[in-house]
C-alpha positions as CSV (number, residue, x, y, z in Angstrom):
1,M,-7.9,12.0,-3.9
2,R,-11.2,13.2,-5.0
3,Y,-11.5,10.2,-7.3
4,V,-10.9,7.6,-4.5
5,L,-13.4,9.5,-2.2
6,L,-15.9,9.4,-4.9
7,L,-15.4,5.6,-5.1
8,Y,-15.4,5.1,-1.7
9,I,-19.0,7.1,-1.5
10,V,-20.3,5.2,-4.4
11,I,-19.5,1.8,-2.9
12,I,-21.0,2.6,0.6
13,A,-24.1,3.8,-1.4
14,F,-24.5,0.6,-3.2
15,L,-24.1,-1.3,0.0
16,L,-26.7,0.4,2.1
17,P,-30.0,-0.6,0.4
18,G,-28.7,-4.3,1.6
19,A,-29.5,-3.0,5.1
20,L,-25.9,-3.1,6.4
21,R,-24.7,-3.0,9.9
22,A,-21.4,-2.2,11.2
23,E,-20.1,-3.4,14.4
24,E,-16.7,-4.2,16.2
25,L,-16.1,-7.4,13.9
26,E,-14.1,-10.3,14.7
27,I,-11.3,-10.1,11.9
28,V,-9.1,-13.2,12.1
29,N,-6.1,-10.8,11.3
30,R,-5.4,-7.3,9.6
31,P,-1.8,-7.6,8.4
32,V,0.4,-5.0,6.9
33,N,0.7,-3.9,3.2
34,T,3.6,-3.5,1.1
35,S,4.3,-0.2,2.8
36,G,4.6,-1.7,6.5
37,M,1.3,-0.5,7.7
38,T,-1.8,-2.3,8.2
39,G,-4.0,-2.7,5.2
40,L,-4.7,-4.5,2.0
41,L,-1.7,-5.0,-0.7
42,M,-1.2,-1.4,-1.9
43,T,-4.2,0.6,0.2
44,T,-3.4,1.5,3.8
45,S,-6.3,1.2,6.3
46,P,-7.0,3.3,9.1
47,F,-6.8,0.2,11.6
48,T,-3.5,-0.1,13.6
49,L,-1.5,-3.1,15.1
50,S,-2.3,-3.9,18.6
51,P,-0.3,-2.1,21.4
52,R,2.8,-3.6,21.8
53,S,2.6,-5.9,19.1
54,L,5.1,-6.4,16.3
55,E,4.8,-7.6,12.9
56,I,7.4,-8.7,10.4
57,G,6.6,-8.9,6.5
58,V,8.8,-9.5,3.7
59,M,7.7,-9.3,0.1
60,V,8.4,-9.7,-3.8
61,L,7.3,-7.5,-6.5
62,T,8.1,-8.5,-9.8
63,E,7.4,-6.1,-12.9
64,N,8.1,-7.3,-16.8
65,S,8.0,-4.5,-19.0
66,L,8.3,-4.4,-22.8
67,T,8.8,-0.7,-23.7
68,P,11.5,0.2,-22.2
69,R,12.6,-3.6,-22.0
70,Y,13.3,-4.8,-18.4
71,T,12.6,-6.9,-15.6
72,S,12.4,-5.3,-12.1
73,T,12.3,-7.3,-8.9
74,E,12.1,-5.5,-5.7
75,Y,12.4,-7.4,-2.3
76,P,11.0,-5.3,0.3
77,M,11.4,-6.0,4.1
78,T,9.1,-4.0,6.8
79,V,8.9,-4.2,10.6
80,G,5.7,-2.8,12.0
81,V,5.2,-2.0,16.0
82,G,1.6,-1.3,17.6
83,L,1.8,2.0,19.8
84,S,-0.8,3.3,22.3
85,H,-3.6,5.3,21.5
86,N,-4.6,3.9,18.2
87,S,-1.0,4.5,16.5
88,E,1.6,2.4,14.7
89,I,4.9,2.8,13.2
90,A,6.5,0.9,10.4
91,L,10.2,0.8,8.9
92,K,10.7,-0.5,5.3
93,S,14.0,-1.1,3.1
94,A,14.3,-3.1,-0.1
95,F,16.7,-4.7,-2.4
96,H,16.2,-4.1,-5.9
97,Y,17.6,-6.0,-9.0
98,V,16.9,-4.6,-12.5
99,N,17.5,-6.7,-15.8
100,V,17.8,-4.3,-18.9
101,D,17.7,-5.8,-22.0
102,P,20.4,-7.0,-23.2
103,D,21.4,-8.6,-19.9
104,Q,22.6,-5.2,-18.3
105,I,22.1,-6.2,-14.5
106,S,22.2,-3.7,-11.8
107,R,21.2,-4.6,-8.0
108,G,21.3,-3.0,-4.7
109,M,19.7,-1.6,-1.7
110,G,16.9,0.9,-1.8
111,D,15.9,3.7,0.2
112,T,14.7,3.6,3.6
113,E,11.1,4.7,4.8
114,L,9.7,5.5,8.4
115,S,6.0,5.8,8.7
116,Y,3.7,6.7,11.5
117,K,-0.2,6.1,11.5
118,W,-2.6,7.8,14.1
119,N,-6.3,6.5,14.0
120,F,-7.5,9.4,15.5
121,R,-11.2,8.5,14.7
122,P,-11.8,4.8,15.0
123,Q,-14.6,3.5,13.6
124,S,-17.4,3.2,16.1
125,E,-19.4,-0.3,17.2
126,F,-22.7,-0.4,15.2
127,S,-21.8,2.6,13.1
128,S,-21.1,2.8,9.4
129,I,-19.1,5.9,9.5
130,P,-15.6,5.2,8.2
131,G,-12.7,5.3,10.6
132,I,-10.1,7.9,9.9
133,A,-6.2,7.9,10.3
134,L,-3.5,10.2,9.7
135,I,-0.4,8.9,7.9
136,M,3.3,10.4,8.0
137,T,6.4,8.9,6.3
138,G,10.0,10.2,6.0
139,V,12.0,8.8,3.3
140,F,16.0,8.5,3.9
141,P,18.6,8.3,1.1
142,T,20.0,5.0,2.0
143,G,19.9,3.6,-1.6
144,D,22.8,2.6,-3.7
145,R,23.6,5.6,-5.9
146,T,26.3,3.7,-8.3
147,A,23.7,1.2,-9.2
148,G,20.6,3.7,-9.5
149,M,18.7,2.3,-7.0
150,Y,17.4,5.2,-5.0
151,S,14.2,7.2,-5.1
152,I,15.3,10.4,-3.5
153,S,18.8,12.4,-3.2
154,H,18.7,14.3,-0.4
155,W,15.3,13.5,1.8
156,G,11.5,12.8,0.8
157,G,8.4,12.8,2.8
158,R,4.7,11.9,2.6
159,M,1.5,13.2,4.3
160,G,-2.2,12.0,4.2
161,I,-5.2,10.6,5.4
162,S,-6.6,6.9,5.4
163,L,-10.1,6.1,6.0
164,G,-12.0,2.8,5.7
165,S,-14.9,0.8,7.2
166,E,-15.4,-2.7,8.0
167,I,-19.1,-3.8,7.4
168,I,-21.5,-6.5,7.7
169,W,-23.7,-7.0,5.0
170,E,-26.4,-9.7,5.1
171,D,-23.9,-12.8,5.7
172,H,-21.1,-11.2,4.5
173,I,-18.0,-9.4,6.2
174,I,-16.7,-6.5,3.7
175,G,-13.8,-3.9,4.2
176,I,-13.8,-0.9,2.1
177,F,-10.6,1.4,2.4
178,A,-9.0,4.2,0.9
179,D,-5.7,6.7,1.3
180,G,-4.4,9.6,-0.1
181,Q,-1.1,11.0,0.2
182,F,1.0,14.0,-1.0
183,A,4.6,13.3,-1.7
184,V,7.4,15.5,-1.7
185,Q,11.4,15.4,-2.2
186,D,14.6,17.2,-2.4
187,L,12.7,20.6,-2.3
188,S,16.2,22.1,-1.8
189,D,17.5,21.4,-5.1
190,K,15.9,22.9,-8.0
191,E,17.3,20.2,-10.4
192,L,16.0,17.2,-8.4
193,R,12.8,18.7,-6.4
194,D,9.4,16.9,-7.1
195,S,6.1,16.5,-5.7
196,Y,3.4,14.2,-6.7
197,L,-0.1,12.9,-5.5
198,L,-0.5,8.9,-4.4
199,T,-4.1,7.6,-3.9
200,N,-5.3,4.0,-3.4
201,A,-8.9,2.5,-2.8
202,G,-9.8,-1.1,-2.2
203,I,-12.1,-3.7,-0.9
204,L,-11.7,-6.9,0.9
205,F,-14.4,-9.5,1.3
206,P,-14.1,-13.1,2.6
207,I,-14.8,-16.2,0.4
208,S,-14.4,-19.2,3.1
209,K,-16.5,-20.1,6.1
210,Y,-13.9,-19.0,8.9
211,R,-13.2,-15.9,6.8
212,N,-9.6,-16.7,6.6
213,L,-9.6,-16.5,2.8
214,Q,-10.2,-13.3,1.4
215,V,-10.4,-11.5,-1.9
216,I,-8.9,-8.1,-2.7
217,I,-9.5,-5.8,-5.3
218,E,-7.4,-2.3,-5.4
219,Y,-7.3,0.7,-7.6
220,S,-4.1,2.9,-7.3
221,R,-3.0,6.2,-8.9
222,R,0.3,8.3,-9.0
223,K,-0.1,11.3,-10.6
224,G,2.3,14.4,-11.2
225,K,5.9,12.8,-10.8
226,D,8.4,14.3,-12.8
227,V,11.8,13.2,-11.6
228,I,12.2,9.5,-12.9
229,T,13.6,7.3,-10.3
230,I,13.7,3.5,-9.5
231,D,10.1,4.2,-8.2
232,G,9.0,4.6,-12.2
233,V,6.4,7.1,-13.6
234,D,3.2,8.3,-13.5
235,F,0.6,5.2,-13.5
236,S,-2.7,3.9,-12.6
237,A,-3.1,0.3,-11.6
238,V,-5.6,-2.3,-11.0
239,T,-4.5,-5.2,-8.3
240,F,-6.4,-8.5,-7.7
241,G,-5.2,-10.6,-4.7
242,L,-5.8,-13.6,-2.6
243,R,-5.0,-13.5,1.2
244,L,-4.7,-16.4,3.4
245,V,-4.6,-15.6,7.1
246,N,-4.8,-17.2,10.7
247,E,-4.5,-15.1,13.9
248,R,-0.7,-14.4,13.2
249,F,0.4,-15.3,10.0
250,N,-0.5,-13.9,6.5
251,F,0.2,-15.0,3.1
252,T,-0.9,-12.7,0.2
253,F,-0.5,-13.1,-3.6
254,G,-1.5,-10.7,-6.3
255,T,-1.3,-9.6,-9.8
256,Q,-1.3,-6.1,-10.8
257,F,-2.0,-4.3,-14.3
258,V,-0.3,-1.0,-14.7
259,H,-1.2,1.7,-17.1
260,K,1.9,4.4,-17.6
261,Y,1.3,7.8,-18.5
262,Q,4.7,8.8,-19.4
263,E,5.9,9.0,-23.1
264,G,8.2,6.1,-24.0
265,Y,6.7,3.8,-21.3
266,A,4.3,0.8,-22.1
267,D,2.0,-1.0,-20.1
268,S,3.0,-3.6,-17.8
269,N,2.2,-6.0,-14.9
270,R,3.6,-7.0,-11.7
271,I,3.4,-10.0,-9.6
272,I,3.1,-9.5,-5.9
273,G,3.6,-12.0,-3.2
274,M,4.1,-11.2,0.7
275,M,4.1,-12.9,3.9
276,S,3.9,-11.6,7.5
277,I,4.1,-12.8,10.9
278,K,3.0,-11.3,14.3
279,L,5.2,-11.8,17.0
C-alpha cells in the first residue's frame, strides 16, 4: 500500500508546477472496472454511480502462460447499482475456461463477489485534495469445485480504501487513482486459510477533442498469497488500455504484462476487453 501512495504523491508533485486546478469536471462517463465498481480497468476510483442508476458490464480476460503451459480465459459479468449518500454496490461472477497443455480442458463457473463502496470524502470543487472511499467485498463459494474453478473454499473477504482526483492541468483532464485492499479467506480452516495485500494505481487522460477517447496506464501488485487457486499467484503487472465512451456506453481494451513471483511460474501477458452500459 505504501508504494501505491508514494506513486500517487510523486504524480501529484509532478503536476503541481503546471499550475493545476481541480474542479467538478464534465466527465463524459465514469464506467465500472473488472470488479464491477467505478474505476479504470483494474484500479477502483473513489467515485460512485449516480443514485438509482444501473450499469451492466461484460468482460473477457485471456492469459497465455508458457511455464506452466496453459491458456486461461475468464468471462466476468458485473451488475453495479448506485445508491444514495455517494455509495454503490456491485455483483460479479465469472465463467472460466482453462486449457492446460496438452489439451486438458476444464471449464466452469467461478465464485461470486458482492462489493460495496462508500465515498465518505468526495473531491471538493476547486480542490486538489483527493476523494477517499471505503471498499468492502464478500466472496461466496459458488465456484465449480470439480473443475477447480474456485478461489475460496468456505468464505472470503476484502477491505480497503480508494483515493483519487480528477484534475485540470493546462488544457488536459487527468484522473489519478489508487486503491489498496487487505484480503482474507477461509480463516476457520488451518490448511486453507490465507491473507494477502492487493494494490493498484493508475492514470487516465483523454486524447480526443471531446474527451471520449481515453488512455489508461496502471500498475497492480498482489503480495503474500500462499494458497494457489484459479486466481493464480503473487504478481506485479503493468496494464495499458484504451477506452471509448459516451454518456451511457463504455468499451475498453487493454493489454497487461504480468511478472510472477512464484517459483515455477514464468511471466505472462493478458488481453483484456470489456463493455458496459448504463441503464
